[in-house]
N, C-alpha and C positions, 0 to 999 in steps of 0.2 A: 504494500500500500504506500502510495506517495503522500507522506505526511504534509509536505509543503503545499501541494496542490489541494489537499483536503482542507487544510487551514484556510487557504485562499478562498475555497468554495464557501466555507463558513462565514468568512468576512463578506462575501457577496450577499449574504442575507441582510446584514446590518453592520454598521460601524461597531467596533467592540474594543475593549481593553484586552491586553494579553492574558490577564488572569481569567477573565470571563471566557475568552476564546479557548483557553486550555480546558476549562471545565465543560464547555460545549463539546469539544473534541472527545473528551473522556466519556461523556454521557452517551454519545452516539457510537464511538468507535473504540473506546478504551477497555472493552471487556478483556480482562487478562493481562493487558499491558497499557497502562496509562502513559501519557507523554510527560516528560520532565519539563519543569518550567524553563530550565535553561535552553532546552531544545526549541520551545515555543519562541522565546525571545531572540535567539540567534536566527531562527527562521524569519521572524518579523523583520529583523535588521536586514537580512538579505533581500527580502521582498521590497523594503523601502529603497535599498540601493538599486534594485532592478526596476524601480518605478512601477511596481505592480500594486503597491499600496502607498498611502501617505499618512503621516502622523497628523492628527487634528489639533494637537496641543497637549499640554500637560496639566494635570490637576495636582495641586499640593494638598497634603493632609498630614495626618499623624505619622504615616509611614513614608516609604519612598514615593517619589512622584509617579503618577500614573499617566500613561500615554494611551490615547484612544486612536485607533487606526480605522481607515476606510479604504476600500478598494478603488483603484483607478480604472479608467476605461481600458487601459492595457491589461490590467489584472482581470477584468471581466472577460476580455477576449481570450485570455489564457485559460480561464475556467471553462469557457465554452469549447475551446479546442480540446482540452483534456477530457471533458465529458463525452465528446462525440468521436474521439479517436479510440478505436477498439483496442483492447489489450490483446497481445499475442499470447495464445495459450501455450504453456510450457515452452518458453523460448529455447530452453536447453534440453537436449536429450540425455544429458549427464545428470546423474543424481548420486548422492552419497551411498544410498542403499544399493544401487546398481553396481557402483564401484566396489563396495565391500563384498558383494556376492561374487563378482569376478575374481577379486584378489583371493578370497577364501578358496575358491576352486583352484586357482593357479598354485596356491600354497598347499593344496591337498588337505585343507582344513575343513571343518564341519559347516558347510554352507547351509545345510538344512537347519542346524541349530541357530545360526545367525538369523535366518528367516523366521524361525519360531519365536525368537526373542523379540524381533521387530513386530511380528504379528501381535504378540502379547502387549507390547507398548502401544500399538495402534488401538487395540481393544480397550485398554485402560483409558486412553484419551476419548474414545467413542463414548464410554460410560460417563466420563466427566461432562462431555458436551451434552449428552442426553439429560443428565441431571440439571445442567444449567438451563435447559429449555423449560423445565417444570416451573410453572407459574410466572414465566417471563413474558414480557411484551413481545409483540410481533417483530420489532427491530432486532431483539436479541435472539429470538427463535430463528429468524432468517440468517443471522450471522453464524449461529451454531450449525444450522443446516448446511451452510456453505462449507464449513470445516468438516462436517460429517461426510458429505459427498466426496470430498477429496480423500479422506481416510478410506472410504469404501473403495475408491479407485485404486489406492495403494494396496489394499487388502486383496483385491482381485489380481493385481500384478504379483503379489507375494505368492498367492495360491498357484497361479499359472507358472511362475518361475520355479516354485518348489516341485511341481509336477514334471518339469523339464530339466532338472539339475543334472541328471545322469547324461542326457543328450548334450547339454551345454558343456559339461566337463570333458566329454569326448571331443567335442569340437575345439575347445580351448587347447587340449593336449595335442591335437593334430596340427596346430598352427605354429 
């Protein structure tokens, strides 16, 4: 997920302070991993530098000065471009699990055990995501479903690869 463009998209809703923007991000997208305040403020500084947003001024109070930011026309165009540029599914055919499986076979190690361990980890995560869906709003249900569907695809790959380990090992040994 592109945090910078997501923050920019949230600023497209309304002008906001960094503190409020961070909390909006966390409410919509922070399940399991909230943004650090430092990341928000460094991102805002880059967006000001790139003229995607502008600071509206500072408010002084009991704590540090607060800056309110608003999106620029260039920032609005950037959000629209981002929204309607399709993401490339699985840009890379390389994955850590795939590499581990091949290396285990090349080393004549227990690739089946490796896949079993990974399957167990995936199942644990599926149970966690399923629990998170209970009594959650639609936003969080859909976020969990996205994760669950990716895990299901990984599990299908693990099962398929597990069934083909002997054949893959022979192929690797002949090269």
